[in-house]
Each structure stands twice: as C-alpha cells, then as structure tokens.
N, C-alpha and C positions, 0 to 999 in steps of 0.2 A: 801355477799357483795363483789363487785369487784371495783378496782380503775381504773378510766379512765381519759382521758385528753380531755378537751374542746379544740376547735380550737384556742383559745387565750392562750393556754399552761397552763391553770390553771387545777388543779386536782379536781375530785369529786369522790364520792363513790355512787355506785348504787346498789339496791337490785336486783340481777340477777334473782331471783325467779319471778319477776314481768315482765320480758321481754317477749313481745309477738312476735316481729319481729325485725330482723337486716337487713338493706338494704345498698347497695352501690349505691349512686345516683349522682355523684361519691364519694361524702362524705359519711361516715358511719353514718346512721340514725338508732337510737334505738327507737322503739316504745314500750311503756309499755302497760299493759293490761288496763290501765285507759285512754289511748289515748295520754298521754304526750309523746313528742318526745324530743330526745337528739341527737345532732350532735357531733361526737367525732373524734379525730385525729387517733385512732386506726383503722386498717382494720377490716373487717368483720371477717376474720380468727383469728386475734388477740383477738377480743372480745369473740369469740366462744372458743378459747383456755383458756382464763381466766375463763370463766363459767365452762368449763370442770374441770380445776384445783381446783376451788372453790368446786364443787360438790365432787370431789375426797377427799378433805380434810374433808368435812362434813360427807360423808359416811364412811370414814376410822375411824373417831372419833366415830361414832355410832357403827360400827363393833367392835372396840376396847373396847368400853363400855359393849357391849353384851358379848364378850368373856371373859372379866375380871370378870364378875358376875358368871361364871360357876365354 
C-alpha cells in the first residue's frame, strides 16, 4: 500500500499491486486493473518511486524471514 495525494490535498492509500498504468495527461492518472482511475498530485516518477520503495520493504521482509529460519 502506498500513500498518495488527491488534487484537493487529501490523502488516501492505494494497493499498488493493483496498478495497471500510470499516465501523465498532464495530471497523473493511475488506472487499476479493474478500470478504476485516480488522479493524484504526485508525478509519475514519484508514484513509481513509492511503488519501488514499497516492494523493497516487502521483499526485504520476506528475505529476512527466510534467512532467519536457517
């Protein structure tokens, strides 16, 4: 899950595993795999970076769990 900002400056959290596309039109539009769209204040690069950081945390935790079992 990543935290993003709507254009009215309110925050929401989205499941980044469901993101299908991220476009700049010029607003950043996130389309989920169910077709639902969200317009956010963050740039495409910022959203991508948040997804990468989320995945790093998730995979680091899984790796740590695996290595601690040995």
